[in-house]
C-alpha angles and dihedrals in degrees: 000000000000138000128220109260096205121210117318122186110224129198105250095215124041128184126189146114114296118230118189139183133153089224109066096201090057092047094051091061090059099044123110134188111292096016121140108231121215115195139172095209117139114209097008108225125220094249093056091044091053091050091050091049093048089052088060099238117181093215141352121226120187129200089197128053107285088203116019095175094237091119136357103268115164104202094113091049091053091057095044090050088059092049095253113142117233123198137169122224109240089204105057093190090062088082089078094043097051109087121235111239096014121131107260135189121213112195106193094183094053090032096227137120117216129198128163092342093312118122124200123187119237139199105218112209123222130202091242093053093048094047091052090051090049090055092050092046091051089058090054098052092106090068090048090050091052091051090047091053092050092049090049093052091048092050091048093053096047108027114355106076091092091058092056105037120003121084116248119230107240127215115243098265121188093203110091112233106159113109094006134103115256122208111205113196124194120179093245138131114326092353092143096050092045092050090050090049093056098044091115090053090052092051095045102041100028095208125193105273113222118184117198105213104294090015086079090062089048090059092047091050089061095045100262122122113218116236093205132021116201125184152073088298092228100110101034121097125246088239090060092046089054096045094099099260122138108258121222116185113209107229133187116262089258091060100256109142113182091175092062092075093064092049092051092047088059089052093248131131126229142178118243117227113191110198136131125254130039130323088257089058091047092054093050092048091047093054093040096050091043089062104258111175093216135008115214112192124201123186095359125142116262112147131070093247091052091051091051093045089055086070099223123122105278093320082243093160092060091050092050094046089052089053090053099046098028096110089061098035126102115182113213092191111136095005089128091058090049096042098042123203099297127238117006132193094255091055089059093043091051091050092051093047092050090048091051092049093049092047092049091050092051091051092050092050099044122067090195092055089047089057091050090047092052091049091048091048091050091048090050093049092050093051093044091050090051091049092051092046096052099036114109 
């Protein structure tokens, strides 16, 4: 579940502009190299941690518990492994008092953050502390599983019957899906590696490419243009929205679609798809109900820890949708770790060495091959001597 971070030497005093937002995915889009990030993200998940690290932040401050101990999330460890300090504000209300964009000093030794004469106490996290909490949380997963099951049953009784049985009204898509494979990409754990590992599948089968919010940007990063983008449209870039894909705004079952406003502000048009659950669920149901022969999922949420890291109550809808579409669903999560990175130079070198050794052994054991080898060597010496003699 976790890896030892080793010993990382941290700068004891950091200075930089502070950027804050209670929604981490919104904050990541504004961060620049050297910024100090201020979040309000309880149980920081690995995906958010990776995004913060890629943005080049100098430190991460959190107005919520970065690791509550409820389940073994590894976001804090990801940051510490990269040498990025992580600290919780001891005064939660200080989130509102600290000014966005203001020059801020983080003193890790004194465990305080200073801005415009204001001082706020911190609890600086260490790899050893977090690892110990991860071990303790792993032992408590049974309680989390019980709570997840209860939430799922509650969701099924009150909201989830449509996800398991009733047909879902589909928007009038122009992209043909029936009878084809559909690749559904969510910007989740190992999405980049898994996409790289199935590049040959993408070239050979040419599936319908469906990006779920930021999953559309993941496809563009690797040179693939999504055919359809499904989501709340809050974590997908403007470039992706303008790439020519059909846009499907995930709406609440009552028809409210907050994401439609952003699309219209860009002068674009979109279908509205009112269905319960998450945008990930909506994308799977869309492809399934449209008649896709096979659903291939990349970066989606499948394990209990991932459901809990997502931060929504039980993620029951995702569980139920997977029950419904499971007979057509192939999850590509982790395929890169299983497949590896293909042929490497030492594979070829080893093969050549083995071939040389086997050939030498055959020559040594066969008088006939030794005669042919002597004749070849004599022929080679004669031709080399002639080349040296007549060369200018």
